[in-house]
ZADODO-23031 format. One record per residue (C-alpha): residue number from 1; residue in three letters; z, x, y. Coordinates in nm, 2 decimals. Example, Ala and Ser with C-alpha at 12.3 -4.5 7.8 and 13.67 -1.06 7.14 Angstrom:
+-----+-----+--------+--------+--------+
|   n | res |      w |      u |      v |
+-----+-----+--------+--------+--------+
|   1 | ALA |   0.78 |   1.23 |  -0.45 |
|   2 | SER |   0.71 |   1.37 |  -0.11 |
+-----+-----+--------+--------+--------+
//
This chain:
+-----+-----+--------+--------+--------+
|   n | res |      w |      u |      v |
+-----+-----+--------+--------+--------+
|   1 | MET |  10.15 |  14.15 |  13.13 |
|   2 | LYS |   9.95 |  14.11 |  12.78 |
|   3 | PRO |   9.92 |  13.75 |  12.59 |
|   4 | VAL |  10.12 |  13.91 |  12.28 |
|   5 | ASP |  10.39 |  14.06 |  12.54 |
|   6 | LEU |  10.41 |  13.69 |  12.68 |
|   7 | ALA |  10.48 |  13.55 |  12.33 |
|   8 | GLY |  10.72 |  13.82 |  12.24 |
|   9 | PHE |  10.93 |  13.78 |  12.57 |
|  10 | ALA |  10.94 |  13.40 |  12.52 |
|  11 | LEU |  11.02 |  13.42 |  12.15 |
|  12 | ARG |  11.33 |  13.66 |  12.22 |
|  13 | ALA |  11.46 |  13.41 |  12.49 |
|  14 | ILE |  11.42 |  13.13 |  12.23 |
|  15 | LEU |  11.59 |  13.32 |  11.98 |
|  16 | THR |  11.86 |  13.45 |  12.21 |
|  17 | ASN |  11.97 |  13.06 |  12.28 |
|  18 | ARG |  11.95 |  12.96 |  11.93 |
|  19 | ARG |  12.19 |  12.63 |  11.93 |
|  20 | ARG |  11.98 |  12.49 |  12.27 |
|  21 | SER |  11.66 |  12.57 |  12.14 |
|  22 | GLY |  11.72 |  12.43 |  11.79 |
|  23 | LEU |  11.88 |  12.08 |  11.97 |
|  24 | SER |  11.53 |  12.05 |  12.15 |
|  25 | LEU |  11.32 |  12.15 |  11.83 |
|  26 | VAL |  11.52 |  11.86 |  11.66 |
|  27 | GLY |  11.42 |  11.62 |  11.90 |
|  28 | VAL |  11.07 |  11.72 |  11.90 |
|  29 | VAL |  11.07 |  11.71 |  11.50 |
|  30 | ILE |  11.23 |  11.35 |  11.51 |
|  31 | GLY |  10.95 |  11.22 |  11.73 |
|  32 | VAL |  10.65 |  11.39 |  11.50 |
|  33 | VAL |  10.77 |  11.27 |  11.20 |
|  34 | ALA |  10.81 |  10.94 |  11.32 |
|  35 | VAL |  10.43 |  10.92 |  11.44 |
|  36 | VAL |  10.29 |  11.09 |  11.09 |
|  37 | THR |  10.55 |  10.84 |  10.88 |
|  38 | LEU |  10.45 |  10.53 |  11.07 |
|  39 | THR |  10.06 |  10.60 |  11.10 |
|  40 | ALA |  10.05 |  10.68 |  10.73 |
|  41 | ILE |  10.21 |  10.36 |  10.64 |
|  42 | GLY |   9.95 |  10.17 |  10.84 |
|  43 | GLU |   9.68 |  10.37 |  10.70 |
|  44 | GLY |   9.82 |  10.31 |  10.35 |
|  45 | ALA |   9.86 |   9.92 |  10.42 |
|  46 | LEU |   9.51 |   9.92 |  10.54 |
|  47 | ARG |   9.37 |  10.09 |  10.21 |
|  48 | TYR |   9.61 |   9.87 |   9.99 |
|  49 | VAL |   9.46 |   9.56 |  10.15 |
|  50 | THR |   9.08 |   9.70 |  10.13 |
|  51 | ASP |   9.12 |   9.80 |   9.75 |
|  52 | GLN |   9.26 |   9.46 |   9.66 |
|  53 | PHE |   8.95 |   9.28 |   9.79 |
|  54 | ARG |   8.75 |   9.56 |   9.66 |
|  55 | SER |   8.86 |   9.53 |   9.34 |
|  56 | LEU |   8.73 |   9.16 |   9.29 |
|  57 | GLY |   8.40 |   9.39 |   9.28 |
|  58 | SER |   8.19 |   9.06 |   9.38 |
|  59 | SER |   8.12 |   8.91 |   9.74 |
|  60 | LEU |   8.37 |   8.60 |   9.76 |
|  61 | VAL |   8.36 |   8.29 |  10.01 |
|  62 | ILE |   8.63 |   8.06 |  10.04 |
|  63 | VAL |   8.59 |   7.71 |  10.15 |
|  64 | ALA |   8.93 |   7.54 |  10.26 |
|  65 | PRO |   9.00 |   7.18 |  10.42 |
|  66 | GLY |   9.04 |   7.18 |  10.80 |
|  67 | ARG |   8.87 |   7.33 |  11.05 |
|  68 | ASN |   9.03 |   7.64 |  11.19 |
|  69 | GLU |   8.97 |   7.70 |  11.54 |
|  70 | THR |   9.10 |   7.72 |  11.88 |
|  71 | THR |   8.98 |   7.45 |  12.10 |
|  72 | GLY |   9.31 |   7.38 |  12.31 |
|  73 | GLY |   9.32 |   7.02 |  12.16 |
|  74 | LEU |   9.57 |   6.90 |  11.92 |
|  75 | PRO |   9.59 |   7.02 |  11.55 |
|  76 | ALA |   9.49 |   6.76 |  11.29 |
|  77 | ALA |   9.81 |   6.68 |  11.18 |
|  78 | PHE |   9.84 |   6.51 |  11.53 |
|  79 | GLY |   9.50 |   6.33 |  11.51 |
|  80 | GLY |   9.28 |   6.25 |  11.23 |
|  81 | VAL |   9.31 |   6.36 |  10.91 |
|  82 | PRO |   9.00 |   6.59 |  10.74 |
|  83 | ASN |   8.77 |   6.44 |  10.45 |
|  84 | ASP |   8.90 |   6.60 |  10.10 |
|  85 | LEU |   8.74 |   6.87 |   9.95 |
|  86 | THR |   8.63 |   6.75 |   9.62 |
|  87 | PHE |   8.48 |   6.81 |   9.30 |
|  88 | GLU |   8.17 |   6.67 |   9.40 |
|  89 | ASP |   8.17 |   6.90 |   9.69 |
|  90 | ALA |   8.22 |   7.21 |   9.45 |
|  91 | LEU |   7.91 |   7.09 |   9.24 |
|  92 | ALA |   7.67 |   7.03 |   9.51 |
|  93 | ILE |   7.75 |   7.35 |   9.66 |
|  94 | GLN |   7.70 |   7.53 |   9.32 |
|  95 | ARG |   7.37 |   7.31 |   9.27 |
|  96 | GLN |   7.20 |   7.32 |   9.59 |
|  97 | VAL |   7.31 |   7.67 |   9.74 |
|  98 | ARG |   7.11 |   7.97 |   9.59 |
|  99 | ALA |   7.34 |   8.24 |   9.68 |
| 100 | VAL |   7.60 |   8.09 |   9.49 |
| 101 | LYS |   7.66 |   8.21 |   9.14 |
| 102 | THR |   8.02 |   8.03 |   9.06 |
| 103 | ALA |   8.21 |   7.76 |   9.23 |
| 104 | VAL |   8.57 |   7.78 |   9.15 |
| 105 | PRO |   8.79 |   7.46 |   9.25 |
| 106 | ILE |   9.16 |   7.57 |   9.34 |
| 107 | ALA |   9.44 |   7.31 |   9.35 |
| 108 | LEU |   9.75 |   7.47 |   9.45 |
| 109 | SER |  10.14 |   7.32 |   9.40 |
| 110 | SER |  10.48 |   7.45 |   9.24 |
| 111 | ALA |  10.70 |   7.26 |   8.97 |
| 112 | PRO |  10.95 |   7.34 |   8.72 |
| 113 | VAL |  10.84 |   7.51 |   8.43 |
| 114 | SER |  11.09 |   7.45 |   8.13 |
| 115 | GLN |  11.08 |   7.50 |   7.75 |
| 116 | GLN |  11.39 |   7.37 |   7.56 |
| 117 | GLU |  11.70 |   7.47 |   7.76 |
| 118 | ARG |  11.50 |   7.76 |   7.96 |
| 119 | ARG |  11.38 |   7.66 |   8.31 |
| 120 | ARG |  11.23 |   7.80 |   8.61 |
| 121 | GLN |  11.05 |   7.73 |   8.92 |
| 122 | SER |  10.68 |   7.85 |   8.93 |
| 123 | PRO |  10.34 |   7.83 |   9.16 |
| 124 | ILE |  10.12 |   7.62 |   8.95 |
| 125 | ILE |   9.73 |   7.70 |   9.01 |
| 126 | GLY |   9.48 |   7.48 |   8.91 |
| 127 | ALA |   9.15 |   7.65 |   8.84 |
| 128 | THR |   8.85 |   7.71 |   8.58 |
| 129 | ALA |   8.78 |   7.99 |   8.32 |
| 130 | ALA |   8.58 |   8.14 |   8.61 |
| 131 | LEU |   8.87 |   8.24 |   8.80 |
| 132 | ALA |   8.98 |   8.50 |   8.53 |
| 133 | ARG |   8.68 |   8.73 |   8.55 |
| 134 | LEU |   8.69 |   8.66 |   8.96 |
| 135 | GLN |   9.03 |   8.80 |   8.99 |
| 136 | ARG |   9.00 |   9.05 |   8.68 |
| 137 | TYR |   9.28 |   8.91 |   8.50 |
| 138 | GLU |   9.37 |   9.08 |   8.18 |
| 139 | ILE |   9.47 |   8.83 |   7.89 |
| 140 | ALA |   9.76 |   9.00 |   7.71 |
| 141 | TYR |   9.76 |   8.72 |   7.41 |
| 142 | GLY |   9.53 |   8.44 |   7.36 |
| 143 | SER |   9.30 |   8.31 |   7.63 |
| 144 | PHE |   9.25 |   8.18 |   7.99 |
| 145 | LEU |   9.16 |   7.84 |   8.05 |
| 146 | PRO |   8.86 |   7.69 |   7.83 |
| 147 | GLU |   8.49 |   7.64 |   7.96 |
| 148 | THR |   8.45 |   7.28 |   8.04 |
| 149 | GLU |   8.32 |   7.09 |   8.32 |
| 150 | ILE |   8.54 |   7.17 |   8.66 |
| 151 | ASP |   8.60 |   6.82 |   8.70 |
| 152 | ARG |   8.79 |   6.77 |   8.33 |
| 153 | GLY |   9.13 |   6.85 |   8.26 |
| 154 | GLY |   9.34 |   6.92 |   7.96 |
| 155 | ALA |   9.71 |   6.96 |   7.85 |
| 156 | VAL |   9.68 |   7.34 |   7.84 |
| 157 | ALA |   9.84 |   7.63 |   8.00 |
| 158 | VAL |   9.84 |   7.98 |   8.07 |
| 159 | LEU |  10.14 |   8.16 |   8.16 |
| 160 | GLY |  10.20 |   8.45 |   8.38 |
| 161 | HIS |  10.38 |   8.76 |   8.21 |
| 162 | THR |  10.74 |   8.67 |   8.36 |
| 163 | VAL |  10.69 |   8.32 |   8.31 |
| 164 | ALA |  10.66 |   8.38 |   7.91 |
| 165 | ARG |  10.91 |   8.62 |   7.90 |
| 166 | GLU |  11.17 |   8.42 |   8.06 |
| 167 | LEU |  11.10 |   8.12 |   7.86 |
| 168 | PHE |  11.00 |   8.26 |   7.53 |
| 169 | GLY |  11.18 |   8.60 |   7.52 |
| 170 | ASN |  11.00 |   8.81 |   7.27 |
| 171 | ALA |  10.86 |   8.57 |   7.09 |
| 172 | SER |  10.49 |   8.47 |   7.10 |
| 173 | PRO |  10.44 |   8.14 |   7.32 |
| 174 | LEU |  10.13 |   8.07 |   7.20 |
| 175 | GLY |  10.09 |   7.69 |   7.04 |
| 176 | GLU |  10.40 |   7.65 |   7.17 |
| 177 | THR |  10.49 |   7.32 |   7.43 |
| 178 | VAL |  10.64 |   7.39 |   7.76 |
| 179 | ARG |  10.67 |   7.09 |   8.05 |
| 180 | VAL |  10.54 |   7.16 |   8.37 |
| 181 | GLY |  10.69 |   6.89 |   8.58 |
| 182 | GLY |  10.70 |   6.59 |   8.38 |
| 183 | TRP |  10.36 |   6.72 |   8.19 |
| 184 | ARG |  10.38 |   6.86 |   7.82 |
| 185 | MET |  10.14 |   7.17 |   7.80 |
| 186 | ARG |  10.00 |   7.40 |   7.53 |
| 187 | VAL |  10.04 |   7.74 |   7.59 |
| 188 | ILE |   9.70 |   7.89 |   7.51 |
| 189 | GLY |   9.75 |   8.21 |   7.69 |
| 190 | VAL |   9.97 |   8.48 |   7.87 |
| 191 | ILE |   9.81 |   8.70 |   8.13 |
| 192 | ALA |   9.88 |   9.09 |   8.11 |
| 193 | GLU |  10.16 |   9.22 |   8.34 |
| 194 | ARG |  10.01 |   9.23 |   8.71 |
| 195 | GLY |  10.24 |   9.24 |   8.97 |
| 196 | THR |  10.14 |   9.09 |   9.31 |
| 197 | GLN |   9.76 |   9.03 |   9.41 |
| 198 | PHE |   9.69 |   8.91 |   9.76 |
| 199 | GLY |  10.05 |   8.83 |   9.82 |
| 200 | MET |  10.07 |   8.60 |   9.50 |
| 201 | GLN |  10.32 |   8.70 |   9.23 |
| 202 | VAL |  10.07 |   8.63 |   8.91 |
| 203 | ASP |  10.33 |   8.72 |   8.68 |
| 204 | GLU |  10.54 |   8.38 |   8.77 |
| 205 | THR |  10.25 |   8.20 |   8.77 |
| 206 | VAL |  10.13 |   7.90 |   8.55 |
| 207 | PHE |   9.75 |   7.85 |   8.53 |
| 208 | VAL |   9.61 |   7.49 |   8.43 |
| 209 | PRO |   9.30 |   7.30 |   8.45 |
| 210 | THR |   9.21 |   7.19 |   8.81 |
| 211 | ALA |   9.18 |   6.83 |   8.74 |
| 212 | THR |   9.51 |   6.84 |   8.56 |
| 213 | ALA |   9.67 |   7.03 |   8.86 |
| 214 | MET |   9.56 |   6.72 |   9.10 |
| 215 | ARG |   9.67 |   6.48 |   8.90 |
| 216 | MET |  10.03 |   6.65 |   8.86 |
| 217 | ALA |  10.07 |   6.70 |   9.21 |
| 218 | ASN |   9.91 |   6.37 |   9.28 |
| 219 | LYS |   9.65 |   6.52 |   9.53 |
| 220 | SER |   9.32 |   6.39 |   9.61 |
| 221 | SER |   9.17 |   6.72 |   9.80 |
| 222 | LEU |   9.12 |   7.08 |   9.66 |
| 223 | SER |   9.33 |   7.32 |   9.81 |
| 224 | ARG |   9.02 |   7.54 |   9.84 |
| 225 | ILE |   8.65 |   7.66 |   9.66 |
| 226 | ILE |   8.64 |   8.00 |   9.56 |
| 227 | LEU |   8.24 |   8.07 |   9.60 |
| 228 | GLU |   8.10 |   8.38 |   9.39 |
| 229 | LEU |   7.80 |   8.48 |   9.56 |
| 230 | ASN |   7.50 |   8.66 |   9.37 |
| 231 | PRO |   7.46 |   9.02 |   9.38 |
| 232 | ARG |   7.27 |   9.13 |   9.73 |
| 233 | SER |   7.35 |   8.79 |   9.87 |
| 234 | ASP |   7.40 |   8.74 |  10.27 |
| 235 | PRO |   7.71 |   8.62 |  10.31 |
| 236 | THR |   7.67 |   8.52 |  10.64 |
| 237 | ALA |   7.32 |   8.32 |  10.55 |
| 238 | ALA |   7.51 |   8.18 |  10.21 |
| 239 | ILE |   7.81 |   8.04 |  10.47 |
| 240 | GLU |   7.53 |   7.86 |  10.67 |
| 241 | ARG |   7.40 |   7.69 |  10.37 |
| 242 | VAL |   7.71 |   7.62 |  10.27 |
| 243 | LYS |   7.82 |   7.46 |  10.57 |
| 244 | GLU |   7.49 |   7.27 |  10.58 |
| 245 | VAL |   7.55 |   7.11 |  10.24 |
| 246 | LEU |   7.93 |   7.01 |  10.34 |
| 247 | VAL |   7.80 |   6.88 |  10.68 |
| 248 | ASP |   7.55 |   6.67 |  10.51 |
| 249 | ARG |   7.84 |   6.50 |  10.25 |
| 250 | HIS |   8.09 |   6.49 |  10.53 |
| 251 | ASP |   7.91 |   6.41 |  10.85 |
| 252 | GLU |   8.11 |   6.65 |  11.01 |
| 253 | GLU |   8.24 |   7.02 |  11.02 |
| 254 | ASP |   8.59 |   6.94 |  10.87 |
| 255 | PHE |   8.64 |   7.25 |  10.64 |
| 256 | THR |   8.65 |   7.64 |  10.74 |
| 257 | CYS |   8.42 |   7.90 |  10.57 |
| 258 | ILE |   8.57 |   8.25 |  10.50 |
| 259 | SER |   8.40 |   8.53 |  10.37 |
| 260 | GLN |   8.55 |   8.82 |  10.19 |
| 261 | ASP |   8.40 |   9.09 |  10.44 |
| 262 | ALA |   8.51 |   8.87 |  10.75 |
| 263 | VAL |   8.88 |   8.89 |  10.58 |
| 264 | ILE |   8.88 |   9.26 |  10.53 |
| 265 | GLU |   8.74 |   9.35 |  10.89 |
| 266 | SER |   8.98 |   9.10 |  11.02 |
| 267 | LEU |   9.30 |   9.22 |  10.85 |
| 268 | GLY |   9.17 |   9.60 |  10.92 |
| 269 | SER |   9.12 |   9.53 |  11.29 |
| 270 | ILE |   9.47 |   9.40 |  11.30 |
| 271 | LEU |   9.64 |   9.68 |  11.07 |
| 272 | HIS |   9.48 |   9.95 |  11.32 |
| 273 | ILE |   9.60 |   9.80 |  11.61 |
| 274 | LEU |   9.96 |   9.78 |  11.49 |
| 275 | THR |   9.95 |  10.15 |  11.36 |
| 276 | LEU |   9.80 |  10.24 |  11.73 |
| 277 | VAL |  10.11 |  10.04 |  11.86 |
| 278 | VAL |  10.38 |  10.15 |  11.65 |
| 279 | ALA |  10.22 |  10.52 |  11.68 |
| 280 | GLY |  10.26 |  10.48 |  12.06 |
| 281 | ILE |  10.62 |  10.37 |  12.05 |
| 282 | ALA |  10.73 |  10.63 |  11.80 |
| 283 | SER |  10.56 |  10.87 |  12.07 |
| 284 | ILE |  10.81 |  10.79 |  12.35 |
| 285 | SER |  11.04 |  10.96 |  12.19 |
| 286 | LEU |  10.82 |  11.26 |  12.20 |
| 287 | ALA |  10.87 |  11.23 |  12.57 |
| 288 | VAL |  11.22 |  11.20 |  12.54 |
| 289 | ALA |  11.23 |  11.55 |  12.36 |
| 290 | GLY |  11.03 |  11.68 |  12.64 |
| 291 | ILE |  11.28 |  11.58 |  12.89 |
| 292 | GLY |  11.56 |  11.79 |  12.66 |
| 293 | ILE |  11.32 |  12.09 |  12.68 |
| 294 | MET |  11.29 |  12.07 |  13.07 |
| 295 | ASN |  11.66 |  12.01 |  13.06 |
| 296 | VAL |  11.71 |  12.35 |  12.84 |
| 297 | MET |  11.45 |  12.56 |  13.07 |
| 298 | LEU |  11.63 |  12.44 |  13.40 |
| 299 | VAL |  11.97 |  12.60 |  13.24 |
| 300 | SER |  11.77 |  12.89 |  13.09 |
| 301 | VAL |  11.64 |  12.94 |  13.44 |
| 302 | SER |  11.98 |  12.93 |  13.61 |
| 303 | GLU |  12.11 |  13.15 |  13.35 |
| 304 | ARG |  11.84 |  13.40 |  13.40 |
| 305 | THR |  11.82 |  13.44 |  13.73 |
| 306 | ALA |  11.88 |  13.79 |  13.76 |
| 307 | GLU |  11.63 |  13.86 |  13.46 |
| 308 | VAL |  11.35 |  13.68 |  13.67 |
| 309 | GLY |  11.44 |  13.91 |  13.97 |
| 310 | LEU |  11.40 |  14.22 |  13.75 |
| 311 | LEU |  11.04 |  14.10 |  13.64 |
| 312 | LYS |  10.93 |  14.06 |  13.99 |
| 313 | ALA |  11.13 |  14.38 |  14.11 |
| 314 | VAL |  10.92 |  14.60 |  13.88 |
| 315 | GLY |  10.57 |  14.42 |  13.97 |
| 316 | ALA |  10.57 |  14.10 |  13.76 |
| 317 | SER |  10.36 |  13.83 |  13.98 |
| 318 | ARG |  10.45 |  13.48 |  14.08 |
| 319 | ARG |  10.17 |  13.37 |  13.80 |
| 320 | GLN |  10.32 |  13.62 |  13.54 |
| 321 | VAL |  10.68 |  13.48 |  13.56 |
| 322 | LEU |  10.53 |  13.11 |  13.58 |
| 323 | LEU |  10.35 |  13.18 |  13.20 |
| 324 | VAL |  10.68 |  13.35 |  13.04 |
| 325 | PHE |  10.85 |  13.02 |  13.09 |
| 326 | LEU |  10.56 |  12.79 |  13.02 |
| 327 | VAL |  10.51 |  13.03 |  12.72 |
| 328 | GLU |  10.86 |  12.95 |  12.62 |
| 329 | ALA |  10.85 |  12.59 |  12.66 |
| 330 | ALA |  10.52 |  12.56 |  12.47 |
| 331 | LEU |  10.63 |  12.75 |  12.18 |
| 332 | LEU |  10.94 |  12.55 |  12.14 |
| 333 | SER |  10.76 |  12.24 |  12.12 |
| 334 | GLY |  10.47 |  12.37 |  11.92 |
| 335 | ALA |  10.71 |  12.50 |  11.65 |
| 336 | GLY |  10.87 |  12.14 |  11.67 |
| 337 | GLY |  10.52 |  11.97 |  11.62 |
| 338 | LEU |  10.44 |  12.20 |  11.33 |
| 339 | LEU |  10.82 |  12.13 |  11.17 |
| 340 | GLY |  10.82 |  11.76 |  11.24 |
| 341 | LEU |  10.44 |  11.77 |  11.06 |
| 342 | PHE |  10.59 |  11.94 |  10.77 |
| 343 | VAL |  10.88 |  11.75 |  10.75 |
| 344 | GLY |  10.69 |  11.42 |  10.80 |
| 345 | GLU |  10.42 |  11.48 |  10.53 |
| 346 | ALA |  10.72 |  11.57 |  10.28 |
| 347 | ILE |  10.88 |  11.21 |  10.36 |
| 348 | VAL |  10.49 |  11.05 |  10.29 |
| 349 | HIS |  10.47 |  11.22 |   9.98 |
| 350 | VAL |  10.81 |  11.10 |   9.86 |
| 351 | GLY |  10.72 |  10.78 |   9.98 |
| 352 | ARG |  10.39 |  10.79 |   9.78 |
| 353 | LEU |  10.60 |  10.90 |   9.44 |
| 354 | LEU |  10.84 |  10.60 |   9.50 |
| 355 | TYR |  10.57 |  10.34 |   9.60 |
| 356 | PRO |  10.23 |  10.44 |   9.44 |
| 357 | ALA |  10.05 |  10.11 |   9.50 |
| 358 | VAL |  10.06 |  10.17 |   9.87 |
| 359 | ASP |   9.85 |  10.51 |   9.94 |
| 360 | ALA |  10.01 |  10.64 |  10.21 |
| 361 | GLN |   9.80 |  10.90 |  10.41 |
| 362 | THR |   9.84 |  11.06 |  10.74 |
| 363 | PRO |   9.49 |  11.04 |  10.90 |
| 364 | LEU |   9.33 |  11.32 |  11.06 |
| 365 | TRP |   9.31 |  11.18 |  11.41 |
| 366 | ALA |   9.73 |  11.15 |  11.41 |
| 367 | ILE |   9.77 |  11.46 |  11.29 |
| 368 | GLY |   9.56 |  11.62 |  11.56 |
| 369 | ALA |   9.71 |  11.41 |  11.81 |
| 370 | VAL |  10.05 |  11.49 |  11.72 |
| 371 | LEU |  10.00 |  11.83 |  11.75 |
| 372 | GLY |   9.81 |  11.81 |  12.06 |
| 373 | LEU |  10.08 |  11.58 |  12.21 |
| 374 | SER |  10.39 |  11.81 |  12.10 |
| 375 | PHE |  10.22 |  12.12 |  12.25 |
| 376 | ALA |  10.14 |  11.94 |  12.58 |
| 377 | THR |  10.50 |  11.78 |  12.59 |
| 378 | GLY |  10.64 |  12.16 |  12.62 |
| 379 | VAL |  10.39 |  12.20 |  12.87 |
| 380 | VAL |  10.41 |  11.95 |  13.09 |
| 381 | PHE |  10.82 |  11.94 |  13.12 |
| 382 | GLY |  10.82 |  12.32 |  13.12 |
| 383 | VAL |  10.62 |  12.30 |  13.42 |
| 384 | LEU |  10.93 |  12.23 |  13.68 |
| 385 | PRO |  11.17 |  12.49 |  13.51 |
| 386 | ALA |  10.89 |  12.75 |  13.50 |
| 387 | TRP |  10.77 |  12.67 |  13.90 |
| 388 | ARG |  11.13 |  12.70 |  13.97 |
| 389 | ALA |  11.17 |  13.03 |  13.82 |
| 390 | ALA |  10.85 |  13.17 |  13.97 |
| 391 | GLY |  10.99 |  13.08 |  14.35 |
| 392 | LEU |  11.29 |  13.26 |  14.29 |
| 393 | ASP |  11.33 |  13.55 |  14.59 |
| 394 | PRO |  11.37 |  13.88 |  14.37 |
| 395 | VAL |  11.64 |  14.02 |  14.58 |
| 396 | ALA |  11.86 |  13.69 |  14.59 |
| 397 | ALA |  11.81 |  13.70 |  14.21 |
| 398 | LEU |  11.92 |  14.03 |  14.17 |
| 399 | ARG |  12.22 |  13.97 |  14.38 |
| 400 | SER |  12.32 |  13.70 |  14.14 |
| 401 | ARG |  12.38 |  13.94 |  13.87 |
+-----+-----+--------+--------+--------+
//
């Protein structure tokens, strides 16, 4: 029996039992769609995170107070309190570490922001003028924070797009006064609509000078220091030098240095593992679909006993009968794999249209894996029915007609 005859014979058998074949096909399609969409979402999330960091265009290092490590001891909250991260630390780093181009001290807090009768709660970020360049903020009106010494504050504020709209409507807020907590601030700028960046709603944030933010929140320590490295600087060497400077000032390593590349690599590894895990979980549905194919094929063998007997009577070998049913199961699962891939890609495409920020795309390895897995599912779960059909006695099979 030629391969073309095998395929034709199997295809006619599938079309003869359309309802049962269709239900088995649906099971495979669901499994493939689940794997395709979940891997596409995982890859899209990885690209989104990477693009968020790469959009900054420069290599950054973040210095935060407190030591993050796994030592088995009690966290800092139950023991000693780490030294403050101060303006002097930021200045020392900028002056003593050649690889550092700019040091931006950051103070984070939250406070009510109001203008006359309008009021809302907003995140408050204390920063310097360099932050707008590092984060690529676009200014819709006015300007960002003024260029001054990093430890000098002022009663000025830059509003996020949403804050400006909610407090002032369509009127220009430039030169107007808002209350941030209990402080009166003059508005000097409004940031263009930006959306979410690194999990922070930029449009809902108010930016003030770092020293002002620390006085407002009654803080003695900076939340972090963002370091912009010079082009072609080695982040690892720069971090080591920063550690030397701060340890010399604090007499201990009570801070954490994280490079932009390290964060990207760490998040990439986590997202890749999560993608594989959810894809593995989704592929379980393919195993369930394979059981459905096996049940359909077993029923098919019992209904086609006489047909098998006739095949053997006209000279078909045990191997040929085995191949007939294996090809039928493989065609069924292969067709489900192709259809599932088409439906899954269509869903991913619709997702990209609805959420363009997350560029979800099914990786090539997932496409190859899902097609191979769906085909293998049919072959593996088709072995038992095919073996049973091949083992039928031709005389007994013909008598059952």
